[in-house]
C-alpha positions as CSV (number, residue, x, y, z in Angstrom):
1,M,81.8,67.1,-58.3
2,R,82.4,64.9,-55.8
3,N,83.1,61.0,-55.9
4,D,83.6,58.0,-53.5
5,H,87.3,58.9,-53.2
6,D,86.8,62.6,-52.3
7,T,87.6,63.8,-48.9
8,G,84.5,65.4,-46.8
9,P,84.9,68.4,-44.4
10,D,85.4,66.4,-41.5
11,G,88.6,64.7,-43.2
12,V,86.8,61.4,-43.6
13,K,87.1,60.0,-47.0
14,G,83.8,60.1,-49.0
15,A,82.2,62.2,-46.4
16,M,80.0,64.7,-47.4
17,P,77.9,67.1,-45.3
18,P,74.4,66.0,-43.9
19,G,71.2,65.8,-46.1
20,T,73.2,65.4,-49.2
21,R,73.3,62.4,-51.6
22,R,76.1,61.3,-53.9
23,F,74.9,61.0,-57.7
24,G,76.2,59.2,-60.8
25,R,78.1,56.0,-61.5
26,F,80.4,55.3,-59.1
27,G,80.9,59.3,-58.7
28,R,82.0,59.4,-62.4
29,T,79.8,60.9,-64.9
30,R,79.3,60.3,-68.6
31,S,80.6,64.2,-68.8
32,E,84.2,63.0,-67.4
33,A,84.3,59.4,-68.3
34,S,83.2,59.7,-72.0
35,R,82.4,63.6,-73.2
36,E,86.6,64.2,-73.7
37,G,86.4,63.4,-77.5
38,A,84.7,66.3,-79.9
39,A,82.7,63.6,-81.5
40,A,81.0,62.6,-78.7
41,H,77.2,61.8,-79.0
42,S,75.3,64.5,-77.0
43,R,72.1,63.5,-75.0
44,V,68.7,65.4,-74.4
45,L,65.9,64.3,-71.8
46,L,62.5,65.6,-71.9
47,Y,60.0,65.1,-68.9
48,S,56.4,65.6,-69.6
49,H,53.9,64.8,-66.4
50,D,50.9,63.9,-68.9
51,T,48.4,63.3,-66.3
52,F,45.5,64.3,-68.9
53,G,45.4,65.1,-72.5
54,L,47.9,64.8,-75.1
55,G,49.1,68.4,-75.3
56,H,52.3,67.9,-73.3
57,L,53.5,64.5,-75.2
58,R,52.8,66.2,-78.4
59,R,55.0,69.2,-77.8
60,C,57.7,67.1,-76.7
61,R,57.8,64.8,-79.2
62,A,57.7,68.0,-82.0
63,I,60.7,69.3,-80.1
64,A,62.4,66.0,-79.8
65,H,62.0,65.2,-83.7
66,A,63.3,68.7,-84.7
67,L,66.4,68.3,-82.4
68,V,67.5,65.0,-84.1
69,E,66.4,66.0,-87.6
70,R,68.9,69.2,-87.1
71,N,71.6,67.3,-85.2
72,K,73.0,63.8,-86.0
73,D,74.9,63.7,-83.0
74,V,72.0,63.9,-80.8
75,S,69.8,61.8,-79.1
76,V,66.6,62.3,-77.1
77,L,64.6,60.4,-74.5
78,I,61.2,61.2,-73.5
79,L,60.1,60.9,-69.9
80,S,56.3,60.7,-69.9
81,G,53.3,59.5,-68.0
82,S,50.8,59.5,-71.1
83,P,49.2,56.1,-71.3
84,I,49.2,56.3,-75.1
85,I,52.6,57.2,-75.9
86,G,53.2,53.7,-77.7
87,S,50.6,54.7,-80.1
88,F,52.9,57.3,-81.8
89,D,55.7,57.1,-84.0
90,F,59.1,58.3,-83.0
91,R,62.3,59.1,-85.4
92,A,65.2,57.2,-85.2
93,R,67.6,58.4,-81.9
94,V,64.4,59.3,-80.0
95,D,62.9,56.8,-77.3
96,F,60.8,57.2,-74.2
97,V,60.2,55.9,-70.9
98,R,56.6,55.5,-69.6
99,I,56.3,56.2,-66.1
100,P,53.2,55.1,-64.3
101,G,50.3,57.0,-65.1
102,V,48.0,59.2,-62.8
103,I,44.7,60.9,-63.5
104,K,43.1,63.9,-62.0
105,L,39.9,63.6,-60.0
106,R,37.1,66.2,-60.3
107,N,37.8,67.2,-56.7
108,G,41.5,67.7,-57.6
109,D,43.1,64.6,-55.9
110,Y,44.9,62.5,-58.0
111,T,44.6,58.6,-58.3
112,S,46.9,55.8,-60.1
113,L,45.7,55.3,-63.8
114,K,46.3,51.6,-63.8
115,L,47.8,50.4,-60.7
116,H,45.8,49.4,-57.6
117,I,48.2,51.0,-55.2
118,D,48.1,54.3,-53.2
119,I,48.7,57.3,-55.0
120,E,51.9,58.2,-52.6
121,D,53.4,55.1,-53.6
122,T,52.4,55.9,-57.2
123,L,54.0,59.0,-57.0
124,D,57.2,57.8,-55.3
125,L,57.7,55.0,-57.9
126,R,57.4,57.7,-60.7
127,A,59.8,60.1,-58.8
128,S,62.2,57.0,-58.3
129,I,61.9,56.3,-62.3
130,I,62.5,59.8,-63.2
131,R,65.8,60.1,-61.0
132,H,67.2,56.6,-61.9
133,T,66.5,57.5,-65.4
134,A,68.3,61.0,-65.2
135,E,71.2,59.2,-63.4
136,T,72.0,56.6,-66.2
137,F,71.2,58.5,-69.2
138,D,73.2,61.2,-68.1
139,P,72.1,64.1,-70.4
140,D,73.9,67.1,-71.8
141,L,70.7,69.0,-71.4
142,F,67.4,68.5,-69.4
143,I,64.2,70.2,-70.7
144,V,61.0,70.1,-67.9
145,D,57.6,71.0,-69.7
146,K,55.1,73.3,-68.0
147,E,55.5,71.8,-64.6
148,P,58.6,73.7,-63.0
149,L,58.9,70.9,-60.1
150,G,56.9,68.2,-61.9
151,L,53.6,66.6,-60.8
152,R,53.5,66.9,-56.9
153,G,57.6,67.8,-56.9
154,E,58.5,64.4,-58.5
155,V,61.1,66.1,-60.5
156,E,62.7,68.1,-57.9
157,E,65.3,65.8,-56.7
158,T,66.3,65.1,-60.2
159,L,66.8,68.8,-60.8
160,W,69.0,68.9,-58.0
161,M,71.0,66.3,-58.8
162,L,71.7,67.2,-62.6
163,K,72.6,70.9,-61.3
164,E,75.1,69.3,-58.9
165,R,76.5,67.5,-62.1
166,G,76.4,70.9,-64.1
167,V,73.8,69.8,-66.7
168,P,71.7,72.6,-68.1
169,R,68.2,72.7,-67.0
170,V,65.5,74.5,-68.9
171,L,61.8,75.0,-68.3
172,G,59.7,75.0,-71.4
173,L,56.2,77.1,-71.1
174,R,53.6,77.1,-73.7
175,D,52.5,80.8,-74.6
176,V,49.3,80.9,-72.3
177,M,49.5,79.4,-68.7
178,D,46.3,80.7,-67.3
179,D,44.7,84.0,-65.9
180,P,47.1,85.5,-63.6
181,D,44.6,85.5,-61.1
182,L,44.3,81.6,-61.1
183,L,48.3,81.0,-61.8
184,A,49.6,83.3,-59.1
185,P,48.1,81.2,-56.2
186,E,48.5,77.7,-58.0
187,W,52.5,79.0,-58.1
188,A,52.7,80.3,-54.6
189,R,51.0,77.0,-53.4
190,K,53.6,74.7,-55.5
191,N,56.9,77.4,-54.4
192,V,57.4,77.5,-58.1
193,L,59.3,81.1,-57.8
194,P,62.5,79.4,-55.7
195,A,62.7,76.7,-58.2
196,L,62.8,79.0,-61.1
197,A,65.5,81.1,-59.3
198,E,67.5,78.0,-58.1
199,L,67.1,75.2,-60.5
200,Y,66.9,76.6,-64.0
201,D,69.1,78.0,-66.3
202,D,66.8,79.1,-68.9
203,I,62.8,79.6,-69.6
204,W,61.6,78.9,-73.1
205,V,58.2,80.1,-74.1
206,Y,56.9,78.7,-77.0
207,G,55.1,81.6,-78.2
208,L,55.4,85.2,-78.9
209,P,55.1,88.0,-76.5
210,Q,53.0,90.3,-78.9
211,I,50.3,87.4,-78.8
212,H,50.9,86.7,-75.0
213,E,53.2,87.0,-72.3
214,P,52.5,84.0,-70.0
215,L,54.0,85.3,-66.8
216,E,52.5,89.0,-67.1
217,G,50.5,89.9,-64.1
218,L,52.9,87.9,-61.8
219,D,55.1,89.4,-59.5
220,I,58.2,87.9,-61.0
221,P,61.8,89.2,-59.9
222,P,64.0,90.6,-62.7
223,S,66.5,88.1,-62.3
224,I,64.0,85.2,-63.3
225,L,62.6,87.3,-66.1
226,R,66.2,87.7,-67.5
227,K,66.0,84.1,-68.2
228,L,63.2,83.9,-70.5
229,S,63.2,83.3,-74.2
230,Y,60.3,83.6,-76.6
231,T,60.8,81.0,-79.4
232,G,57.9,81.4,-81.6
233,Y,55.3,78.6,-82.3
234,L,56.6,75.2,-82.6
235,R,55.9,74.3,-86.6
236,R,54.3,71.0,-87.1
237,E,54.5,68.6,-90.3
238,V,52.9,65.4,-91.6
239,S,54.9,62.5,-90.6
240,R,57.0,61.1,-92.9
241,D,55.9,57.4,-92.0
242,C,52.2,58.1,-92.4
243,A,51.3,61.1,-95.2
244,T,47.9,59.7,-95.5
245,P,46.3,57.7,-92.8
246,A,44.5,54.5,-94.1
247,Q,41.2,55.2,-92.5
248,A,40.9,58.7,-93.4
249,P,37.4,59.1,-95.3
250,L,36.9,59.7,-98.8
251,F,34.7,62.8,-99.1
252,D,33.6,63.9,-102.5
253,R,34.1,67.2,-101.6
254,P,36.7,69.2,-99.1
255,Y,35.7,68.5,-95.1
256,I,35.8,70.4,-91.8
257,L,38.0,68.6,-89.4
258,V,36.5,68.9,-85.8
259,T,39.1,68.0,-83.3
260,P,38.9,68.6,-79.4
261,G,42.4,67.3,-78.9
262,G,42.7,64.4,-76.3
263,G,38.8,64.5,-76.1
264,G,38.6,64.4,-72.4
265,D,36.8,68.0,-72.0
266,G,35.8,68.2,-75.5
267,E,32.1,66.5,-75.4
268,E,30.2,70.1,-75.3
269,M,32.2,71.4,-78.6
270,V,31.5,68.3,-80.4
271,D,27.7,68.4,-79.3
272,R,27.5,71.6,-80.4
273,V,28.7,71.1,-84.4
274,I,26.8,67.9,-84.5
275,A,23.8,69.8,-83.3
276,A,24.7,72.6,-86.2
277,Y,24.6,69.8,-88.7
278,E,21.0,68.3,-87.3
279,H,20.1,72.0,-87.5
280,D,21.0,72.7,-90.9
281,R,21.3,69.7,-93.3
282,D,22.4,71.8,-96.1
283,L,25.9,73.2,-94.8
284,P,28.1,73.2,-97.8
285,H,31.1,71.2,-96.1
286,P,30.9,67.8,-94.8
287,A,32.8,67.3,-91.3
288,L,35.0,64.8,-89.8
289,I,35.2,64.6,-86.1
290,V,38.0,63.0,-84.3
291,F,36.6,62.2,-80.7
292,G,40.1,62.0,-79.1
293,P,41.3,58.9,-77.0
294,F,40.2,60.0,-73.7
295,M,36.7,61.3,-74.4
296,Q,34.1,58.9,-72.5
297,S,32.9,55.9,-74.4
298,D,29.4,56.5,-73.4
299,R,29.8,59.9,-74.9
300,Q,31.3,58.6,-78.2
301,N,28.3,56.1,-78.5
302,E,26.1,58.7,-78.2
303,F,27.5,61.2,-80.9
304,L,27.9,57.9,-83.3
305,A,24.2,57.1,-82.9
306,R,23.3,60.7,-83.9
307,V,25.7,60.9,-86.7
308,E,24.1,57.8,-88.2
309,H,21.5,60.1,-89.2
310,L,23.4,62.6,-90.9
311,P,25.2,61.7,-94.3
312,A,27.4,64.8,-93.9
313,V,29.2,63.6,-90.7
314,E,31.8,61.1,-90.0
315,C,33.5,60.1,-87.1
316,L,37.1,58.6,-85.9
317,T,37.7,57.7,-82.4
318,F,41.5,58.6,-82.4
319,D,44.4,58.9,-85.0
320,A,47.8,59.2,-84.0
321,H,48.7,61.1,-87.4
322,L,46.2,64.2,-87.1
323,E,48.6,66.4,-88.7
324,A,47.8,64.3,-92.1
325,L,44.0,64.8,-91.5
326,M,44.4,68.7,-90.7
327,D,46.7,69.0,-94.0
328,G,43.9,67.4,-96.0
329,A,41.1,69.5,-94.4
330,H,39.6,72.8,-96.0
331,A,38.9,74.2,-92.5
332,V,39.4,73.2,-88.5
333,V,36.9,73.8,-85.8
334,A,38.9,73.1,-82.4
335,M,38.9,74.4,-78.8
336,G,42.1,75.9,-79.2
337,G,44.8,74.1,-77.2
338,Y,48.3,74.7,-77.9
339,N,49.2,71.9,-80.0
340,T,46.1,72.0,-82.4
341,F,46.7,76.3,-82.6
342,C,50.3,75.2,-83.7
343,E,49.0,72.9,-86.3
344,I,46.3,75.4,-87.6
345,L,49.1,78.0,-88.3
346,S,51.8,75.3,-89.7
347,F,49.1,74.0,-92.3
348,D,47.5,77.6,-92.8
349,K,44.1,76.5,-92.0
350,R,41.0,78.7,-91.7
351,A,39.8,78.0,-88.0
352,L,36.9,78.4,-85.8
353,I,37.9,78.2,-82.1
354,V,35.5,77.1,-79.3
355,P,37.5,77.7,-76.3
356,R,36.5,76.1,-72.8
357,T,36.7,78.5,-70.1
358,T,36.9,76.2,-67.2
359,P,39.0,75.0,-65.2
360,R,41.5,77.3,-67.0
361,R,41.0,80.2,-69.0
362,E,44.1,79.4,-71.4
363,Q,42.2,78.5,-74.4
364,L,40.1,81.6,-74.1
365,I,42.9,84.0,-73.6
366,R,44.7,82.6,-77.0
367,A,41.8,82.6,-79.1
368,S,40.9,86.0,-78.1
369,R,44.1,87.5,-78.9
370,A,44.4,85.4,-82.2
371,Q,41.2,86.8,-83.3
372,E,42.5,90.1,-82.7
373,L,45.3,89.4,-85.1
374,G,43.0,87.7,-87.6
375,L,44.4,84.4,-87.3
376,V,41.3,82.5,-86.3
377,A,37.6,83.3,-85.7
378,M,36.1,82.6,-82.3
379,L,32.9,81.3,-81.1
380,R,32.2,81.8,-77.5
381,D,30.4,78.6,-76.1
382,R,27.4,80.7,-74.8
383,D,27.0,81.4,-78.5
384,A,27.8,77.8,-79.9
385,I,25.2,76.6,-77.8
386,D,22.9,77.7,-80.4
387,P,22.7,75.6,-83.3
388,A,21.6,78.2,-85.8
389,R,24.5,80.7,-84.7
390,M,27.0,77.2,-84.9
391,A,25.4,76.6,-88.4
392,T,26.2,79.9,-89.2
393,A,29.8,80.2,-88.2
394,L,30.2,76.9,-90.2
395,R,28.8,78.1,-93.1
396,H,31.0,81.3,-93.1
397,L,34.2,79.5,-92.2
398,P,35.6,78.5,-95.4
399,Q,35.4,82.1,-96.6
400,Q,37.4,83.7,-93.9
401,P,41.2,84.5,-94.4
402,R,43.9,82.1,-93.9
403,P,46.6,82.7,-90.9
404,S,49.2,83.3,-93.7
405,E,47.1,86.5,-94.8
406,R,48.2,88.2,-91.7
407,V,51.9,89.0,-90.8
408,V,53.3,87.7,-87.7
409,P,56.9,88.1,-87.7
410,G,58.7,85.0,-86.3
411,L,55.4,83.3,-85.7
412,L,56.9,79.7,-86.7
413,D,60.2,80.2,-85.6
414,G,59.8,78.1,-82.7
415,L,61.6,74.7,-83.7
416,D,64.4,76.8,-85.1
417,N,65.1,78.9,-82.2
418,V,64.7,75.8,-79.7
419,D,67.5,74.0,-81.7
420,R,69.8,77.2,-81.7
421,L,69.0,77.7,-77.8
422,A,69.3,74.0,-77.1
423,R,72.9,73.6,-79.3
424,H,74.1,76.6,-77.1
425,L,73.7,75.1,-73.9
426,I,74.8,71.5,-75.0
427,D,77.8,72.8,-76.4
428,A,78.9,74.7,-73.5
429,P,81.4,73.4,-70.9
430,R,79.7,71.7,-68.0
431,K,80.1,73.8,-64.6
432,P,79.1,71.2,-61.8
433,D,77.8,73.1,-58.6
434,A,77.9,70.8,-55.9
435,L,78.9,73.1,-53.4
436,D,75.9,75.3,-53.9
437,V,73.7,72.3,-54.0
438,V,75.2,71.0,-50.7
439,E,74.5,74.2,-49.0
440,R,71.0,74.6,-50.5
441,R,69.9,71.0,-49.7
442,A,71.7,70.5,-46.1
């Protein structure tokens, strides 16, 4: 790696080819200055764009907590655009940097969440914070969640900088991305394949190929496919800091937890469940509905007004310790996003999945395959719209098999395998790639 005292190709001290930039503090990274001792503390940087929902943040948080729990010499910093990241608790040696939030509009455009500035200025600010955080934190491993180049390419320059420093870079993918017919044009538009080839050392899939292969149906070169490792799903546990949420209602019998995740697209599922309890007031188990922090307030108020007339239904707006509520539930009704699916498996809960089908088919693909394996039951929305059919599904839910009654080898080994893969990359000697970076960025 070059520093300010290097001689460039034209013989001028400190000169580098056009189109390149110097990175690092005074040209000297922590790996050169302070990683010389065997007991040096290791650093992992996680990036999550978080334009909507809770999925990316909660996945990164689970990975961060697992890494510090298993490695006393590791600290983890999470870069996140989630507006509610501060609502969650984080273990010692895990912290976060909140980058300015953006939201996706119905027409596909983005806008600033809080700042009254142009979206391009917001994206430039986000990219600058990401880059300078990575420069200063100088990680031993960089993990990017789902979006290979980040939102609108905001993490690309950081990836090049860390490549120059020899920092290993990993892309983490959930088990299901989308239908190949939808994912292929999206990745082509974002120029993803060159990024996977040039900027990433490994690609971790947080799932199992016997459930789904997220890149199946895409024209992926063998050189990229060789980078894939399937970890298994990421096991969840009840937070040590909040084993029993203070606001959890006290039912006199086992309850069904109803969760639409972040809630921003879960109004229809919640409406179907409430309609089922309105239709059949003799359902044997009460329901606890957690709206999620992103459900529109007018819809929440509408649901609360209906629930006032249903003694077997209670509601919460949001609980950052949803794991504790799920652990205490008799069964679960959910849309089937990645994190909720991991929790259903981890807490061995009977589950009814009502997946969304637009704008992505991710939840439908996951739920369909999980139902084939006997891990969950699924009710398509066209069926759930009938209150009688939804009520029947809720009545039968507590009698279906638990996920643990189906044997799927390695199903919940994700965190152990992530730790093993991360430890291998952290312990490997850095191999700065400055010349390659110079040639490609020029």
